[in-house]
BAGUSE-854049 format. One line per field, with one value per residue (C-alpha): residue number from 1; x, y, z; chain. Coordinates in steps of 0.1 Angstrom, whole numbers, plus 5000, padded with zeros to 4 digits. Example, Ala and Ser with C-alpha at 12.3 -4.5 7.8 and 13.67 -1.06 7.14 Angstrom:
BEGIN
nr <- c(1; 2)
u <- c(5123; 5137)
v <- c(4955; 4989)
w <- c(5078; 5071)
kette <- c(A; A)
// end
This chain:
BEGIN
nr <- c(1; 2; 3; 4; 5; 6; 7; 8; 9; 10; 11; 12; 13; 14; 15; 16; 17; 18; 19; 20; 21; 22; 23; 24; 25; 26; 27; 28; 29; 30; 31; 32; 33; 34; 35; 36; 37; 38; 39; 40; 41; 42; 43; 44; 45; 46; 47; 48; 49; 50; 51; 52; 53; 54; 55; 56; 57; 58; 59; 60; 61; 62; 63; 64; 65; 66; 67; 68; 69; 70; 71; 72; 73; 74; 75; 76; 77; 78; 79; 80; 81; 82; 83; 84; 85; 86; 87; 88; 89; 90; 91; 92; 93; 94; 95; 96; 97; 98; 99; 100; 101; 102; 103; 104; 105; 106; 107; 108; 109; 110; 111; 112; 113; 114; 115; 116; 117; 118; 119; 120; 121; 122; 123; 124; 125; 126; 127; 128; 129; 130; 131; 132; 133; 134; 135; 136; 137; 138; 139; 140; 141; 142)
u <- c(2675; 2703; 2706; 2669; 2672; 2701; 2681; 2652; 2672; 2689; 2655; 2642; 2673; 2669; 2633; 2645; 2670; 2645; 2619; 2645; 2665; 2645; 2669; 2644; 2656; 2635; 2621; 2622; 2624; 2655; 2660; 2663; 2683; 2707; 2723; 2734; 2743; 2780; 2812; 2820; 2854; 2849; 2875; 2863; 2865; 2850; 2857; 2894; 2902; 2887; 2900; 2915; 2903; 2889; 2856; 2842; 2804; 2789; 2752; 2733; 2699; 2685; 2650; 2640; 2654; 2685; 2712; 2745; 2776; 2802; 2838; 2860; 2897; 2908; 2881; 2855; 2825; 2793; 2760; 2733; 2703; 2679; 2678; 2653; 2649; 2639; 2639; 2674; 2689; 2695; 2696; 2713; 2709; 2731; 2715; 2734; 2730; 2749; 2783; 2796; 2815; 2832; 2854; 2841; 2805; 2779; 2766; 2740; 2747; 2726; 2743; 2729; 2741; 2733; 2743; 2763; 2773; 2796; 2802; 2783; 2783; 2779; 2769; 2771; 2758; 2771; 2756; 2774; 2790; 2785; 2798; 2785; 2811; 2812; 2830; 2830; 2828; 2839; 2823; 2848; 2849; 2835)
v <- c(4560; 4552; 4588; 4589; 4558; 4574; 4605; 4585; 4565; 4597; 4613; 4581; 4581; 4619; 4611; 4582; 4604; 4630; 4606; 4589; 4620; 4623; 4598; 4569; 4534; 4506; 4480; 4445; 4410; 4397; 4369; 4395; 4419; 4392; 4388; 4425; 4430; 4435; 4453; 4450; 4459; 4470; 4473; 4496; 4482; 4512; 4536; 4534; 4565; 4546; 4511; 4496; 4523; 4510; 4517; 4502; 4499; 4490; 4478; 4473; 4467; 4487; 4482; 4465; 4493; 4490; 4517; 4521; 4541; 4545; 4552; 4563; 4556; 4574; 4599; 4596; 4575; 4591; 4576; 4569; 4591; 4564; 4527; 4509; 4473; 4464; 4427; 4413; 4449; 4473; 4509; 4535; 4572; 4600; 4635; 4669; 4672; 4641; 4657; 4640; 4665; 4669; 4698; 4714; 4713; 4690; 4662; 4634; 4597; 4566; 4534; 4499; 4468; 4433; 4399; 4377; 4346; 4355; 4390; 4423; 4443; 4480; 4506; 4542; 4573; 4605; 4640; 4658; 4627; 4612; 4577; 4549; 4537; 4500; 4476; 4443; 4438; 4409; 4406; 4412; 4393; 4413)
w <- c(7198; 7223; 7232; 7242; 7263; 7282; 7288; 7299; 7323; 7337; 7342; 7360; 7382; 7390; 7401; 7422; 7440; 7446; 7460; 7482; 7493; 7525; 7542; 7542; 7540; 7526; 7550; 7535; 7548; 7566; 7541; 7512; 7533; 7544; 7508; 7510; 7547; 7554; 7544; 7506; 7491; 7455; 7427; 7399; 7365; 7343; 7330; 7323; 7345; 7375; 7368; 7399; 7423; 7456; 7473; 7505; 7507; 7542; 7544; 7575; 7589; 7619; 7631; 7597; 7576; 7553; 7557; 7538; 7535; 7507; 7512; 7482; 7487; 7518; 7520; 7549; 7544; 7531; 7543; 7517; 7520; 7506; 7498; 7475; 7467; 7432; 7424; 7430; 7431; 7459; 7448; 7471; 7467; 7479; 7479; 7477; 7514; 7521; 7514; 7482; 7462; 7428; 7422; 7454; 7443; 7459; 7436; 7438; 7431; 7423; 7431; 7421; 7436; 7422; 7436; 7413; 7432; 7459; 7445; 7442; 7410; 7412; 7386; 7397; 7381; 7394; 7388; 7359; 7346; 7313; 7322; 7344; 7368; 7373; 7397; 7415; 7452; 7476; 7510; 7539; 7571; 7599)
kette <- c(A; A; A; A; A; A; A; A; A; A; A; A; A; A; A; A; A; A; A; A; A; A; A; A; A; A; A; A; A; A; A; A; A; A; A; A; A; A; A; A; A; A; A; A; A; A; A; A; A; A; A; A; A; A; A; A; A; A; A; A; A; A; A; A; A; A; A; A; A; A; A; A; A; A; A; A; A; A; A; A; A; A; A; A; A; A; A; A; A; A; A; A; A; A; A; A; A; A; A; A; A; A; A; A; A; A; A; A; A; A; A; A; A; A; A; A; A; A; A; A; A; A; A; A; A; A; A; A; A; A; A; A; A; A; A; A; A; A; A; A; A; A)
// end
């Protein structure tokens, strides 16, 4: 049963990536966007191999549309190709064309961001990975 739920979630995420891969952001009211806008420094907590690694997520609003980039360690930032607001969660997608790679091959990613008080929690699903990467971010002063 759990295996079926994971497959259903993975299929849903692939459909979301496909739908948002055109580089479109989501327009939503300033009051909702304000809780996410800014630069966030994440410390990854799961899985064990990623524990303690650092990521920077930058979220901005331009002409009423949310944009974002993700920088892993010292690698260049990769701009999200899509953003979607679902309740209190912001979902970012990165398509094959965005430039994220694993072992030299392009991969897609789906990144969820959820407010938890003064922090953001992230859950990340990367193509070809069987684990969800998790972390907690703190907003940085701009």
